[in-house]
N, C-alpha and C positions, 0 to 999 in steps of 0.2 A: 286471540291476537298475539299473545306472548309465544305460544307454541309455534305459530306460523313464522314469527321472527327468528326463533331458534332454528327451525328447519331451514329457512333460507340462509341463515348465517353458516350453518353446518355445510350445506351444499356449496356455498361460495368458497369456504375454506378448503374443502376437498378438491374442488375444481382448480383452485389457484395453486395448490401444492402439486396436483397432478401435472399441470402444464408447465410450471416453473422448474421443477426438479430435473426433468429430462433435458430441458434447454441448458441448464447450468452444467450438467454432465457432458453434454455435447460440446459446449464451449471449452471445457477443460481438456477434452480429448483432442481438439484441433490444435491447441497450443503445444508445440513441441519444445524440446529443451533449447532450441536455437531462437525461438521467438522471444522478444524483449517486451516486458511490461513497462510502459512509460507513464510517469506522473508529471505532466507538463513536458519539460525537456530533460528530466532526471529519470534514469533507469532504476526501477525498483528491484532490489535483490533481497535475499534472506537477511534479516536483521535490520532492515530499514524501518525506522519508526517515525521519521519526520523529514521535512525539507526546510532549508534555510535559504533565503534570498539575501545576498550580501549587498549592503547599502554603500559601503566604502571599502577601499583596499584593506584587507585584514590578514594578519599573520596567523597561521594555524600551528599550535604546539601540541606535543604529545608528552604524557608523563612517562618517563623512563627512570626507574629506580629512584623515585621520589624527587626527580628534577624535571624541569620542563625542557624539552628538546624541540627546536624549530623543525617543522615538517615542510610547509610550503606557504605561498602567499596566494590568497584568493583575490581575484579582480572584482572591481565594482560591478554590480548588476548581474552577477552569475548566480546560478542555483547550485546548491550542494545538498546531498542527501545526508541525513543524520542517522547513524547506524549504531547498533549494539552488537556485541559478540553473541553468536548463537552456538551453543555447545551441542 
């Protein structure tokens, strides 16, 4: 009984990998550089590690030479992507 379970498990694993991998490759080939990948209403780009929903009007600051510099104001109920620099 244990051998039958191992054989069925192995066949299922082989068949799932066989059918899933070509589908994933085909999906990446159809995406050209002009296609956008969207996460809700936010475009996903290199370096995006999260998304923030702004609950009230918020000022955004950037650290420049150890001081905070005002960048922009985010409006209430907007989505913003959270990015890190990719080298």
